[in-house]
C-alpha positions as CSV (number, residue, x, y, z in Angstrom):
1,M,45.9,-105.6,103.2
2,Q,43.4,-102.9,104.0
3,I,41.0,-102.4,101.1
4,L,39.2,-98.4,101.2
5,K,36.4,-98.2,98.8
6,I,36.3,-95.1,96.6
7,S,32.8,-93.8,96.5
8,Y,31.1,-92.3,93.5
9,D,31.1,-89.2,94.4
10,E,35.2,-88.9,94.5
11,I,35.4,-90.2,91.4
12,K,32.5,-87.4,90.0
13,S,34.7,-84.7,91.8
14,G,38.3,-86.2,91.2
15,Q,38.8,-85.2,94.9
16,M,39.4,-87.7,97.6
17,H,37.5,-87.3,101.1
18,A,40.1,-85.8,103.8
19,D,39.0,-89.0,105.7
20,N,40.0,-91.5,103.3
21,I,43.2,-89.8,102.3
22,Q,44.1,-90.0,106.5
23,A,42.8,-93.4,106.2
24,S,45.1,-94.5,103.4
25,I,48.0,-92.7,104.9
26,K,47.7,-94.4,108.2
27,A,47.9,-98.2,106.3
28,L,50.9,-96.9,104.2
29,Q,52.3,-96.2,107.7
30,E,51.2,-99.3,109.7
31,D,51.1,-101.8,106.6
32,G,53.0,-100.2,103.7
33,V,50.2,-101.2,101.4
34,I,46.6,-100.0,101.0
35,L,44.0,-101.1,98.0
36,L,41.5,-98.0,96.8
37,S,38.8,-100.4,95.1
38,G,36.7,-99.2,92.3
39,A,39.3,-95.9,91.6
40,I,39.5,-96.3,87.8
41,D,36.9,-97.1,85.0
42,V,36.8,-99.9,84.3
43,D,36.6,-99.8,80.7
44,H,39.3,-98.2,80.1
45,I,41.4,-101.0,82.0
46,D,39.5,-103.2,79.4
47,R,40.6,-101.1,76.7
48,L,44.5,-101.0,77.7
49,G,44.6,-104.6,78.8
50,Q,43.2,-105.8,75.6
51,K,46.1,-104.1,73.6
52,M,48.6,-105.2,76.1
53,L,47.5,-109.0,76.0
54,E,47.7,-108.7,72.2
55,D,51.5,-107.4,72.8
56,I,52.3,-109.9,75.2
57,D,51.1,-112.5,72.4
58,R,53.0,-110.7,69.9
59,V,56.3,-111.1,72.0
60,K,55.7,-114.4,73.1
61,Q,55.3,-115.2,68.9
62,T,58.3,-113.2,68.0
63,N,61.1,-113.2,70.8
64,G,60.0,-115.7,73.0
65,I,59.6,-115.2,76.7
66,S,63.2,-114.8,78.6
67,N,62.1,-114.2,81.9
68,N,59.1,-115.0,83.5
69,W,58.5,-111.5,85.3
70,Q,59.9,-109.3,82.4
71,G,57.5,-106.5,82.0
72,V,55.8,-106.0,78.4
73,R,55.4,-102.0,78.6
74,P,51.9,-100.2,78.4
75,P,51.9,-98.6,74.9
76,P,53.0,-94.7,75.8
77,F,50.6,-93.4,73.0
78,H,47.2,-92.3,72.1
79,P,44.6,-93.7,72.2
80,Y,45.8,-96.0,75.0
81,L,46.6,-93.5,77.5
82,F,43.7,-92.4,80.3
83,S,44.1,-90.1,82.7
84,D,42.2,-91.9,85.6
85,I,44.7,-94.6,85.5
86,V,48.1,-92.5,84.7
87,F,47.2,-89.4,86.8
88,N,44.5,-91.3,89.1
89,E,43.6,-88.5,91.7
90,M,43.0,-90.6,94.5
91,A,46.6,-92.5,94.1
92,I,48.0,-88.5,93.9
93,A,45.8,-87.3,96.5
94,V,48.0,-90.0,99.0
95,T,51.0,-89.9,97.6
96,H,51.0,-86.0,97.6
97,Q,50.2,-85.8,101.1
98,I,52.7,-88.0,101.8
99,M,56.0,-87.0,99.7
100,G,54.9,-83.2,99.4
101,D,55.1,-80.9,96.7
102,G,57.4,-81.9,93.4
103,V,56.3,-85.7,93.6
104,T,57.2,-87.2,90.6
105,L,56.0,-90.0,88.0
106,D,59.1,-91.4,87.3
107,S,58.0,-94.9,85.7
108,Y,55.3,-95.8,83.6
109,G,55.5,-99.6,83.1
110,A,54.1,-103.2,83.9
111,N,54.8,-106.5,84.9
112,T,53.5,-109.7,83.8
113,A,52.9,-113.1,85.3
114,F,52.8,-115.3,82.4
115,S,51.0,-118.9,82.0
116,G,53.2,-121.0,83.8
117,S,55.6,-118.7,85.7
118,D,57.7,-119.9,88.5
119,K,57.4,-117.6,92.0
120,Q,59.8,-114.8,92.2
121,G,62.1,-114.4,95.0
122,V,61.1,-112.3,98.0
123,H,62.8,-108.9,97.6
124,A,62.3,-105.3,98.1
125,D,62.3,-103.1,95.6
126,T,64.2,-100.3,97.3
127,H,66.1,-99.7,100.9
128,Q,66.2,-97.6,103.6
129,L,67.8,-94.4,103.0
130,W,69.5,-93.9,106.5
131,P,70.4,-96.2,109.1
132,N,69.7,-96.4,112.8
133,L,67.0,-94.2,112.9
134,D,64.7,-94.4,116.0
135,H,61.4,-93.8,113.4
136,I,61.1,-94.9,110.1
137,P,60.8,-92.1,107.8
138,P,58.0,-91.9,105.4
139,P,58.3,-93.5,101.9
140,H,60.6,-92.0,99.6
141,C,58.7,-93.8,96.6
142,I,55.3,-95.6,96.1
143,V,54.6,-97.8,93.6
144,V,50.9,-97.8,92.1
145,N,49.8,-100.9,90.5
146,V,46.9,-101.3,88.4
147,P,45.5,-104.7,87.5
148,L,44.2,-105.3,83.9
149,V,42.6,-108.4,84.8
150,D,41.1,-109.9,87.8
151,V,43.7,-111.2,90.2
152,D,43.4,-114.1,92.6
153,E,45.5,-116.9,93.7
154,S,45.2,-118.6,90.7
155,N,47.0,-116.2,88.1
156,G,49.3,-114.9,90.1
157,A,48.8,-112.4,93.0
158,T,51.3,-110.5,94.1
159,K,52.3,-112.2,98.1
160,V,53.3,-109.2,100.6
161,W,54.8,-108.9,103.9
162,L,53.2,-106.1,105.5
163,G,54.7,-104.1,107.8
164,T,58.1,-105.2,106.6
165,H,59.0,-101.4,105.1
166,Q,59.7,-100.7,108.9
167,D,62.4,-103.6,108.9
168,T,66.0,-101.8,109.5
169,R,68.0,-104.6,107.8
170,I,67.3,-103.8,104.4
171,Q,69.9,-101.2,103.7
172,P,71.6,-100.1,100.5
173,K,74.7,-102.9,100.5
174,N,72.1,-105.6,102.5
175,R,69.3,-105.9,100.6
176,H,69.0,-109.6,100.6
177,I,65.9,-110.8,102.2
178,T,66.6,-114.3,103.7
179,E,64.0,-117.3,104.3
180,D,64.7,-117.0,108.1
181,M,63.8,-113.3,107.7
182,T,60.6,-114.3,106.2
183,T,59.6,-116.9,108.8
184,E,60.8,-114.3,111.2
185,W,57.9,-111.7,110.3
186,N,55.6,-114.9,109.6
187,T,55.2,-115.6,113.4
188,K,54.4,-111.8,113.9
189,R,52.2,-111.2,110.8
190,P,51.8,-114.2,108.1
191,A,52.1,-113.1,104.4
192,E,48.9,-112.3,102.6
193,Y,47.8,-111.8,98.8
194,T,47.0,-108.8,96.8
195,F,43.7,-109.9,95.4
196,S,42.2,-107.4,93.3
197,Q,39.7,-106.7,90.7
198,R,40.0,-104.5,87.2
199,G,39.3,-100.7,88.4
200,D,41.2,-101.4,91.6
201,L,44.8,-99.8,92.6
202,I,47.3,-100.9,94.6
203,L,49.5,-98.1,96.3
204,R,52.5,-99.8,98.0
205,D,56.0,-98.5,99.9
206,M,58.7,-99.8,97.7
207,R,60.5,-100.7,101.0
208,V,58.0,-103.6,101.4
209,W,59.0,-107.4,101.0
210,H,57.0,-108.7,98.5
211,C,57.2,-111.4,95.5
212,G,55.1,-112.3,92.3
213,M,53.4,-115.9,92.4
214,P,52.6,-118.3,90.0
215,N,50.1,-117.9,87.1
216,H,48.3,-121.4,86.5
217,T,45.8,-120.1,84.2
218,D,46.2,-120.0,80.3
219,T,45.9,-116.3,80.4
220,P,48.8,-113.8,81.2
221,R,48.2,-111.4,83.9
222,P,49.7,-107.7,83.4
223,M,49.7,-105.1,85.9
224,L,50.7,-101.5,85.6
225,A,53.6,-99.9,87.8
226,M,53.9,-96.5,88.2
227,I,56.2,-94.8,90.8
228,H,55.7,-91.8,92.5
229,R,58.9,-90.3,93.9
230,C,59.6,-87.6,96.2
231,V,61.3,-84.6,94.2
232,W,64.8,-84.7,95.6
233,E,65.0,-88.8,94.4
234,P,67.4,-89.3,91.6
235,Q,65.1,-90.0,88.6
236,W,65.1,-92.6,86.0
237,G,63.0,-91.0,83.3
238,F,60.3,-93.3,81.1
239,E,59.4,-92.6,77.2
240,V,56.5,-92.0,75.7
241,Q,55.7,-90.6,72.2
242,K,55.9,-87.1,71.1
243,G,52.5,-85.7,70.5
244,T,51.7,-86.3,74.1
245,E,53.0,-83.6,76.2
246,D,49.7,-82.4,76.8
247,F,48.6,-85.3,78.7
248,F,51.6,-85.6,80.8
249,Q,51.2,-82.6,82.3
250,H,49.3,-82.2,85.7
251,P,49.2,-79.4,88.5
252,I,50.1,-81.2,91.1
253,L,52.1,-84.5,89.4
254,Q,55.2,-83.9,87.7
255,T,56.7,-86.5,85.3
256,S,60.3,-87.8,83.9
257,A,59.0,-88.0,81.0
258,V,60.8,-88.4,77.6
259,Y,59.3,-87.5,74.6
260,I,60.5,-89.8,71.5
261,D,60.1,-89.6,67.8
262,E,57.3,-91.9,66.7
263,P,57.1,-94.6,66.4
264,I,59.0,-95.8,69.1
265,D,59.7,-99.6,70.0
266,Y,57.8,-99.7,73.0
267,L,57.9,-103.5,73.9
268,Q,62.0,-103.5,74.1
269,Q,62.9,-103.6,77.7
270,G,64.7,-100.7,78.9
271,H,65.1,-97.6,77.3
272,S,63.3,-97.3,74.1
273,K,65.5,-96.3,70.9
274,P,63.0,-95.1,68.0
275,L,62.6,-98.0,65.3
276,A,64.4,-98.1,62.0
277,N,62.9,-97.0,58.9
C-alpha cells in the first residue's frame, strides 16, 4: 500500500499539492488504495475516539455485541463534528478529481473490531457496474476510512488485495469471492495490511477485496467509514442532528444528510429514529 505524507503547508492552506493529487489518483488506479499520512489533527481524532470508545462500552453493557463487525456509529452532533475529519480537503481533492462535480458524502458511519473479534469474510463493498469492458472505469464510490486509534496487526488492521478493483468477475449477481480467487491473486500480489496511525486517512476503491482481521487486544478498534459517491449513484442518506445544517455544507462535497429532531438514537444500527420522550 502506498503512503503519501501530507505536508504542513497543505494542512494550513487546505489545498493539496497538484503532484500529490496526481500521485493519489495513480495509486487508486493501480492499487485501489492510498493512505494519506498526517492529514487530520490528532487532537480531533482523540476527542472523537474517546467518545466513541465510551459509546462502544455503553453498547456492550446495555445491548451486548451481536456481531463482531457491527459499527457503533459516530455521534452526529456537536461538539464531536470536525471539519478536517468529515470534510477533509485532501480526501475531497482526490475524490472530486476522480468522480467530478456533484461528488456526494453518502455515509458517516464506522466499523469496529471488538476485542476477541473473528476474521471477517473476504468481500468487496461494491461491484463492477458494466461487464465485459476492455478498460476498467474509475471508481463510482470511494470509502474514506479514518482510524481513531493506532492500528497494526494486533488490533485488527484491514487486510486488502491490492489491484482487485480491476477484477471483472465481481458483478451484481456474482459478488462471491472464493478462497481459490484470493489464492490466485496472492500469486500475483500478496495481500497487505492497512497499518495506520491516528491522523491518517485511507481512501479505498470500494471494489477492492478486503476483510477485517481479529483484534487480539483488550481495546476495541473503531474506524470511521465515509462514502464519497458519484452524483448519479443511488444514495443511501445518513442521519444527523438538526442544528448541524451549516456544518454539513461544503462548496465541493455535497451530502445526503437527513436532519433528525434531537435527541436521536445514533447508536442503533441502520437508520436512526428519534428517542421517545
